[in-house]
C-alpha positions in Angstrom: 77.7 113.2 111.8 77.9 110.2 110.1 77.3 106.8 111.5 79.6 104.1 110.4 79.1 100.2 110.6 80.8 98.6 113.5 82.7 96.3 111.2 83.9 99.0 109.0 85.3 100.9 112.1 87.1 97.4 113.1 88.7 97.2 109.5 89.8 100.9 109.8 91.3 100.1 113.3 93.1 96.9 112.0 94.3 98.7 109.1 95.8 101.5 111.1 97.7 98.8 113.5 99.2 97.1 110.6 100.3 100.4 109.1 102.1 101.3 112.3 103.4 97.7 112.5 105.3 98.1 109.2 105.9 101.6 108.4 109.5 101.5 109.6 110.3 98.4 107.5 112.6 98.5 104.3 110.9 97.1 101.2 113.0 94.0 101.8 112.0 93.7 105.3 108.5 94.2 104.4 108.6 91.4 101.9 110.1 89.0 104.2 107.4 89.9 106.7 104.5 89.2 104.3 106.2 85.9 103.2 106.6 84.9 107.0 103.0 85.7 107.8 101.7 84.1 104.7 103.9 81.0 105.5 102.4 80.8 109.0 98.7 81.3 107.9 98.8 78.5 105.3 100.7 76.1 107.8 98.2 76.8 110.6 95.2 76.3 108.2 96.5 73.4 106.5 96.4 74.8 103.3 98.7 73.5 100.5 99.3 75.5 97.2 100.3 73.9 94.0 103.1 75.6 92.5 102.6 76.4 88.8 105.7 76.8 86.4 105.3 79.7 83.9 105.6 77.2 80.9 102.6 75.4 82.1 100.8 78.8 82.4 101.4 80.1 79.1 99.0 79.5 76.5 98.9 80.2 72.7 96.4 82.7 71.6 94.9 82.5 68.3 
């Protein structure tokens, strides 16, 4: 029998819980959940992201 690191087992448990939490959501509901969770984390952590337009992002390649 293999021995797995405790942190790896914790990640597997976390992954399983998340799967069960979202498995019955439609694609639209899943995306909405991810957006809400991300917004909550960013707000709680006081992280501000800069919006970059596609025009600014595009660069000419020689």
